[in-house]
C-alpha positions in Angstrom: -15.6 7.6 -24.3 -15.3 7.8 -28.0 -12.7 5.6 -29.8 -9.8 7.5 -31.3 -9.9 7.7 -35.1 -6.1 8.4 -35.4 -3.3 9.4 -33.1 0.4 9.8 -33.3 3.1 10.9 -30.8 6.6 12.1 -31.8 9.6 12.1 -29.4 12.4 14.5 -30.3 15.4 15.9 -28.4 14.5 19.6 -28.7 14.6 20.9 -25.0 17.9 22.1 -23.5 18.8 20.1 -20.4 18.1 21.9 -17.1 16.9 25.0 -19.1 13.3 24.1 -19.9 13.3 25.9 -23.2 13.8 24.9 -26.8 17.0 25.6 -28.7 15.2 28.0 -31.1 14.1 30.1 -28.1 17.7 30.4 -27.0 18.8 31.3 -30.5 16.2 34.0 -30.8 17.6 35.7 -27.7 20.8 36.5 -29.6 23.1 33.8 -28.2 23.5 31.1 -30.8 25.5 28.2 -29.4 27.7 26.1 -31.7 28.0 23.0 -29.6 27.2 19.5 -30.8 24.1 19.3 -28.6 22.8 22.6 -29.9 23.2 21.5 -33.5 21.5 18.2 -32.7 18.5 20.1 -31.1 18.2 22.4 -34.1 18.1 19.3 -36.4 15.5 17.6 -34.3 13.3 20.8 -34.2 13.4 21.0 -38.0 12.6 17.3 -38.2 9.7 17.7 -35.8 8.2 20.6 -37.8 8.4 18.6 -41.0 6.9 15.5 -39.3 4.0 17.5 -37.8 3.3 19.3 -41.1 3.2 16.0 -43.0 1.0 14.3 -40.3 -1.6 17.1 -40.3 -1.7 17.1 -44.2 -2.4 13.3 -44.0 -5.2 14.0 -41.6 -6.8 16.8 -43.7 -9.9 14.7 -44.4 -10.6 14.0 -40.8 -10.0 17.6 -39.8 -12.3 18.9 -42.5 -15.1 16.6 -41.2 -14.6 17.6 -37.6 -17.1 19.8 -35.7 -14.4 21.5 -33.6 -10.6 21.7 -33.7 -8.9 22.2 -30.4 -5.3 23.4 -30.4 -2.7 23.5 -27.6 0.8 24.7 -28.6 3.5 27.2 -27.6 4.0 30.5 -29.4 7.0 29.2 -31.3 5.2 26.0 -32.4 2.1 27.9 -33.6 4.1 29.2 -36.6 4.1 25.6 -37.9 0.3 25.5 -37.9 -0.7 29.1 -39.0 2.2 30.7 -40.9 3.4 30.3 -44.4 1.8 30.7 -47.8 -0.4 27.6 -47.4 -0.9 27.3 -43.6 -2.0 23.9 -42.2 -4.9 25.5 -40.2 -6.8 28.6 -40.9 -6.9 31.2 -38.1 -10.4 32.4 -39.2 -11.9 28.9 -39.0 -15.0 29.1 -36.8 -14.4 25.6 -35.5 -10.9 26.5 -34.1 -10.6 26.7 -30.3 -7.8 26.8 -27.7 -7.7 24.2 -25.0 -8.8 26.4 -22.0 -6.8 24.7 -19.2 -3.2 23.6 -18.6 -2.0 20.3 -20.1 0.9 18.0 -19.4 3.3 16.2 -21.6 1.6 15.4 -25.0 1.0 11.7 -24.8 -2.0 9.6 -25.9 -3.2 9.2 -22.3 -3.0 12.9 -21.8 -4.9 13.5 -25.0 -7.7 11.2 -23.7 -7.8 13.1 -20.4 -8.1 16.4 -22.2 -10.8 15.1 -24.4 -12.8 13.8 -21.4 -12.4 17.1 -19.6 -13.5 19.1 -22.7 -16.6 17.1 -23.3 -17.9 16.7 -19.8 -20.5 18.7 -17.9 -20.2 19.3 -14.2 -23.3 20.4 -12.2 -22.5 22.9 -9.4 -24.6 24.7 -6.9 -24.4 28.5 -6.7 -21.9 28.4 -3.8 -19.5 26.0 -5.4 -19.8 27.8 -8.7 -18.9 31.2 -7.1 -16.0 29.6 -5.2 -14.7 28.0 -8.4 -14.9 31.3 -10.3 -13.2 33.4 -7.6 -10.5 30.8 -7.2 -9.7 30.9 -10.9 -9.7 34.7 -10.7 -7.3 34.8 -7.7 -4.8 32.5 -9.4 -4.9 34.2 -12.8 -2.3 37.1 -13.5 -3.6 40.6 -13.9 -4.2 41.6 -17.5 -3.0 44.8 -19.0 -5.4 47.7 -19.4 -5.7 47.0 -23.2 -7.2 43.6 -22.5 -9.8 44.6 -19.9 -12.6 44.9 -22.5 -11.5 41.9 -24.6 -13.6 38.8 -24.9 -12.8 36.4 -22.2 -14.2 33.4 -24.0 -12.2 30.2 -23.3 -13.0 29.0 -26.8 -11.4 32.1 -28.5 -9.9 31.5 -31.9 -6.1 31.9 -32.3 -6.1 35.4 -33.7 -5.4 38.8 -32.2 -6.2 38.4 -28.5 -7.2 42.1 -28.1 -10.0 42.1 -30.7 -13.4 40.7 -29.9 -14.2 37.8 -32.2 -17.8 36.9 -32.8 -18.4 33.1 -32.4 -21.3 31.7 -34.4 -24.1 30.5 -32.2 -24.9 26.8 -32.2 -28.3 26.1 -30.8 -29.0 23.5 -28.2 -25.4 22.2 -28.0 -24.8 21.3 -24.3 -21.0 21.5 -24.6 -20.9 25.0 -26.0 -23.6 26.1 -23.6 -21.5 24.8 -20.7 -18.5 26.7 -22.0 -20.4 29.9 -22.2 -21.9 29.4 -18.7 -18.5 28.5 -17.2 -17.0 31.8 -18.3 -20.0 34.1 -17.7 -19.0 37.2 -15.6 -19.1 36.9 -11.8 -21.3 39.2 -9.7 -19.5 42.2 -8.5 -20.4 41.6 -4.8 -18.3 38.4 -4.7 -15.0 38.8 -2.8 -11.8 37.0 -3.8 -11.7 33.5 -2.2 -9.1 32.9 0.6 -8.2 29.7 2.2 -10.5 28.3 4.8 -9.6 29.5 8.4 -9.5 25.8 9.6 -6.9 24.9 7.0 -4.8 28.0 7.8 -4.9 27.1 11.5 -3.8 23.5 10.6 -0.8 24.9 8.7 0.2 27.3 11.6 -0.1 24.5 14.1 2.1 22.2 12.0 4.8 24.8 11.7 4.8 25.5 15.5 3.8 22.2 17.1 3.3 19.0 15.1 1.8 17.3 18.2 -0.8 20.1 18.5 -1.5 19.8 14.8 -2.1 16.1 15.1 -4.6 16.7 17.9 -6.3 19.4 15.9 -6.5 17.1 13.0 -8.2 14.4 15.1 -10.7 16.9 16.3 -11.7 18.1 12.8 -11.2 14.8 11.0 -14.6 14.8 9.3 -14.2 18.4 8.0 -10.9 17.5 6.4 -12.3 14.4 4.8 -14.8 16.5 2.9 -12.9 19.8 2.4 -10.4 20.5 -0.4 -7.8 23.3 -0.4 -7.6 26.0 -3.0 -5.3 24.0 -5.3 -7.6 21.0 -5.1 -5.4 19.1 -2.5 -7.0 17.0 0.1 -5.4 16.8 3.5 -3.6 13.6 2.4 -2.2 15.5 -0.6 -0.9 18.2 1.7 1.0 16.0 4.1 2.3 13.8 1.2 3.8 16.9 -0.3 5.5 17.5 3.1 6.8 13.8 3.2 5.5 13.5 6.8 5.3 9.7 7.5 3.5 10.0 10.8 0.6 12.2 9.4 0.4 10.1 6.2 0.0 6.9 8.2 -2.6 8.5 10.5 -4.7 9.7 7.5 -4.5 6.4 5.8 -5.7 4.6 8.9 -8.6 7.0 9.1 -9.9 6.0 5.6 -8.6 9.0 3.5 -9.0 8.2 -0.2 -5.6 7.5 -2.0 -7.3 7.7 -5.4 -8.3 11.4 -5.1 -6.6 13.7 -7.5 -6.0 17.4 -7.2 -6.3 20.1 -9.9 -3.0 18.9 -11.5 -4.4 15.4 -11.8 -2.0 14.1 -9.1 -2.7 11.5 -6.5 -1.2 11.8 -3.0 1.5 9.2 -3.6 2.6 11.0 -6.7 3.5 14.1 -4.6 5.8 12.1 -2.3 9.5 12.8 -2.9 11.1 10.6 -0.2 11.5 6.9 0.0 10.4 6.6 3.6 7.1 8.4 3.0 6.5 6.3 -0.2 7.0 3.1 1.8 4.1 4.1 4.1 1.8 3.9 1.1 3.4 0.6 0.0 2.8 -0.9 3.5 -0.8 0.3 3.4 -1.3 -1.3 0.1 0.1 -4.6 1.4 -2.2 -4.5 4.5 -5.3 -3.5 2.6 -4.9 -5.1 -0.9 -8.6 -4.9 -1.9 -9.5 -1.5 -0.4 -8.8 0.6 -3.5 -7.9 0.2 -7.2 -4.2 0.8 -6.7 -3.4 0.7 -10.4 -4.7 4.3 -10.6 -3.0 5.6 -7.4 0.7 5.7 -8.4 1.5 3.5 -5.4 4.4 1.1 -6.2 4.4 -2.6 -5.4 3.1 -3.6 -1.9 5.7 -3.8 0.8 4.9 -6.5 3.4 6.8 -7.1 6.7 8.7 -10.1 5.4 10.0 -8.4 2.3 10.9 -5.2 4.2 12.7 -7.3 6.9 14.7 -9.1 4.2 15.6 -5.8 2.5 16.7 -4.3 5.8 18.8 -7.4 6.6 20.4 -7.3 3.2 21.0 -3.6 3.6 22.6 -4.1 7.1 24.8 -6.9 5.7 25.9 -4.7 2.8 26.7 -1.8 5.2 28.7 -4.2 7.4 30.7 -5.4 4.4 31.3 -1.9 3.3 32.5 -0.9 6.8 34.8 -3.9 6.9 36.3 -3.0 3.5 36.8 0.6 4.7 38.6 -0.7 7.8 40.8 -2.9 5.8 41.6 -0.2 3.3 42.4 2.2 6.1 44.7 -0.4 7.7 46.5 -0.9 4.4 46.9 2.8 4.0 48.3 3.2 7.5 50.8 0.4 6.8 51.8 2.0 3.6 52.4 5.3 5.4 54.5 3.6 8.0 56.6 2.0 5.3 57.0 5.3 3.6 58.2 7.0 6.8 60.7 4.2 7.5 62.0 4.3 3.9 62.3 8.1 4.0 64.3 7.8 7.3 66.6 5.2 5.9 67.2 7.4 2.8 68.1 10.4 5.0 70.5 8.3 7.1 72.1 6.8 4.0 72.6 10.3 2.4 74.5 11.5 5.6 77.2 8.8 5.0 80.4 9.5 3.0 81.2 7.7 -0.2 83.7 5.6 1.7 81.1 4.5 4.3 78.6 3.8 1.5 81.2 1.5 -0.2 81.9 -0.2 3.0 78.2 -0.9 3.6 77.9 -2.3 0.0 80.9 -4.5 0.7 79.3 -5.8 3.9 76.1 -6.5 2.0 78.0 -8.5 -0.6 79.7 -10.6 2.0 76.4 -11.2 3.8 77.3 -9.3 7.0 74.7 -6.5 6.4 73.0 -4.9 9.3 70.7 -1.8 9.8 70.6 0.4 6.7 73.3 -1.7 4.9 70.7 -4.5 4.2 69.3 -2.5 1.2 71.3 -1.6 -2.0 70.8 2.1 -2.6 71.8 4.7 -5.1 74.9 6.5 -3.9 73.5 9.8 -5.1 69.8 9.8 -4.2 69.5 6.8 -1.9 66.8 5.2 -4.0 66.3 1.4 -3.5 67.9 -0.3 -6.5 67.7 -3.9 -5.5 65.2 -4.7 -8.2 67.2 -2.7 -10.8 70.4 -3.3 -12.7 72.6 -0.5 -11.2 75.0 1.7 -13.1 78.6 1.2 -11.8 81.1 4.0 -11.5 84.3 3.8 -9.5 82.8 1.0 -7.3 79.7 3.1 -6.7 76.2 2.1 -7.6 73.6 4.5 -9.1 70.0 4.2 -10.3 70.3 6.3 -13.4 72.9 8.0 -15.6 71.7 11.4 -14.3 72.7 10.4 -10.8 76.1 9.2 -12.2 76.7 12.6 -13.9 75.6 14.5 -10.8 77.9 12.5 -8.6 80.8 13.0 -10.9 80.2 16.8 -11.0 79.9 17.1 -7.3 83.1 15.0 -6.7 85.1 17.2 -9.1 83.9 20.3 -7.3 85.1 18.9 -4.0 
């Protein structure tokens, strides 16, 4: 692996949340949002373009000395590199190439992976080569009629894709020769590749009868250890994506490799979406600490029996406390409801009394002979409890507010 001469990564807020597109793409569709987030993304995009342009200008010497220049960017971002009066890169530069395979988030580690993949040579026999070519053909979208006769070179320069561009020959360069050999046309008698019948039967059995699928897997264990599916998944990848703890544990016990990566450079544990399935890998790592290099597998810290038991006990204790708190809160709520019902009943009973009876109850309360509803000092108009308030007095009657006084006087005059 060659050491990096220079590298730089910028992190900017340019992608709309849960949308997956940049703000400029949304603006180009005709709907220009005026929110604070949209303005912030526009500012960050402009800042990113300026930073990238300044960075490439500072690397002009290294770029001019390079044998090849590989580019990977979106259509919107390509304007930063190739447009303008003095573009940063020349479209007609013979050294310019596209990266001919999908890439992930642009980090330094991803850059090293792309570099390693670009400059490596894989030796394949004729059968594997044909299978690889037909697999790529089956997954690629159909091209329009205009592009049928276009050059299918993976190292095409970023100019008009319909026109055929002549690439200068470089003699005895193994990398370029490998690129040409990889994309040479496939014989016409090769049929499109379909999934292996054994794999298809495994999937059907899993949907209909998991027990039968497990028995079938035991019978064909050696086949699945060596065979990969069309997307590069191993059998362990497949059941990890399904989050099936039983099958994952069975495959791990039968020496399936946890370091294998599929075509998207993912290990089996990185495809797991549920905690229970991930804990199967953690327990396996605790039981076999020296079996693999776990730093490259994406498996979290090992989970031994003692640690798991302590976590389960702590979780059980926490659930018990939460249950007790819910019971106490429900009890307090029921008591409050009972008090509200009693208070409402006392209010209704008090409002049924005449003013004379209300004054009599107030007098009994003052003399300490209260009983029943007379134990509480209430507003003569609305029956509100006013023991904690300074009541308004009118004609030996007690009220909670001046509104109740005015309403009582009005009703008394009407009678």
